[in-house]
N, C-alpha and C positions, 0 to 999 in steps of 0.2 A: 815513166817517161824515159825514152831512150837517149843516148848521147847524141844521136843524130837529130832528134827533135829539139834538144837543148841548143845545139849549134844553129839550127834553123831559127829558133827563137831569138838568138843573139843577132843573127844576120838580119832578120825582118825588122827587129826593133831599131836598127840603125839605117838600113838601106832604104826602106819604104819612105820614111820621112825625108831623107836626103834627096831621093828622086823627085818627090813632090815639091820640095823647096827649089830644086833646079827647074822643075816644071813651071813654077811661078815666074821665072825669068824668060820662059819660052812659050810653051803651048797653053799654060793657064793664065797668061798675062791679060787676056781679055776679061777675066773674072774680077780683076781689080779695077775700080773706076779710074779713069785717066786723071781726074782732079786729085784723087788721093795719091796716085802714083807720082804725080808732079810734085806734090807737097813732100813726099818721102824723098824724092831725088834732091829737092832743095835742101832738106834737112841734112842729108848725107853730104852734100857739097859743103855746107856750112861747117859740119863737123870735121871734114878733111882740111878745110882752109884754116881752121883754128888749131892746127897741130901743136902739141905741146909734149912735155916730158911725161905728163900723166897718160896721154893717149899712147905714147911709145911704150910705157911700162905696162899699160893694159893690154896692148897688142902682143907684147912679149909673153905676158901671162896667158893670154888666150891661145897663142901658138903652143906654149908649153902644155896647156890642158889638152889641146887637140892631139899632140904627140902621146901624152899620157893615156888618153882615151884609146888611141890606136893600139898601144901596148897592152892596155886592159882587155880590149876585144881579142887580141892575139892570145893572151893568157887564158881567157875564158874558152876560146875555141879549142885550145890545146889541153885544157883541164890542168893548168899549172896550179900548184897548191897555194900560191900567193894571190891568185887572181880574185877569189871572192872578196877578201878584205880590201884589196886594192880597188875593186869596183865600187865599194861603199865610199872610200875616200875620194875617188875620182868624181863620183856622182855628187857628193857634198860640195866639192870644189866648183863643179860646173853650176850648181844651183846658187852658190854664193856669188859667182861672177855674173850670172844671168841678169839681175836687175840693172847692172851698169852697162849693158850692151845698147841701151837706148831704144828708140822706137823701131818697131818692125811691122811692116804691112805684108799680109799674106792672104791668099784666097781661102775660102772656107774648106776646100779640099785639102789644102796644105795644113790648115789648122787642125782638121780632123786627123790627118796623118801624124802630125806632131803629138797630138794627144794620145793616139794609139801607140806610137813609138815610146812615149813616156810610160804608159801603163805596162807595155811589154818589157821595157827595161827594168821597171820595178819588180816584175816577176823574175827576171834574170838575176837581179841583185839579191832578192829574198830567197830564191830557191835553194842555194847552198846552205842556208841557215835554218831550213824548215825542220829537219830532223837529222840526227847522226847517221841514220841509215841512208838517207838521200845523199848526204855529203860523202859517205864511204863509197856509195855506188859510183858517183861521178868523179870523186877525187880520192882514189885509194891511197892509203898511206898517210892521209891527212886527217888527223883526229882533232876534235874540239877539246878544249881543256877539261870540260866536264867528263867527256867520254874517256879521256886518258886517265883522269883521276879515278874514275869508276873501275877501269881495268886494273889499275894498281891496287886498289882497295880490295877487289875480289880475287886478284891474282894470287 
C-alpha cells in the first residue's frame, strides 16, 4: 500500500459517512418516515429544554473529542510518529462517549455509510501496528519497542 492509498483510506473513512449524515438532513430526508422524524425532533427539543451542567460537560467533552479527532486525522495524513497511538486513544474515547449521545435516527444509506466508515477507520487504526516493516515504511524513524530492542541486542 502506498502513502497516497493510506491517505485516501483516512479521507474516505471520515468524509463518506459525514456526507451521508448531512444527506439525511437534506436529500435523504424522504427515506426517514415522517412519524419517526417527528418523534426524533420532539426528543431533541426535550433534551435541549432540560439543559443542565451534565449536558454542558458532555457537550464540552464532545467538542474536545472532535478537535482531537481533527488533530488525529492531520497527524495520520502527515505521517506524524505520534498519530498511530493517538488514533487508538481517540477512537477509544469516541466509543466510550457514543452510548451517552442518545437516540439517533438515520436512513439505511447513512447507516451503511457509518458502518463502512467504522470498518475503514479500524483498518486505519490497525495498519500501523501490523508489522514493523509496514510501520517503518509509513513512519520512518519511528520504531516499535520490540524492534528497537532487537536492533540493540543484535547491534
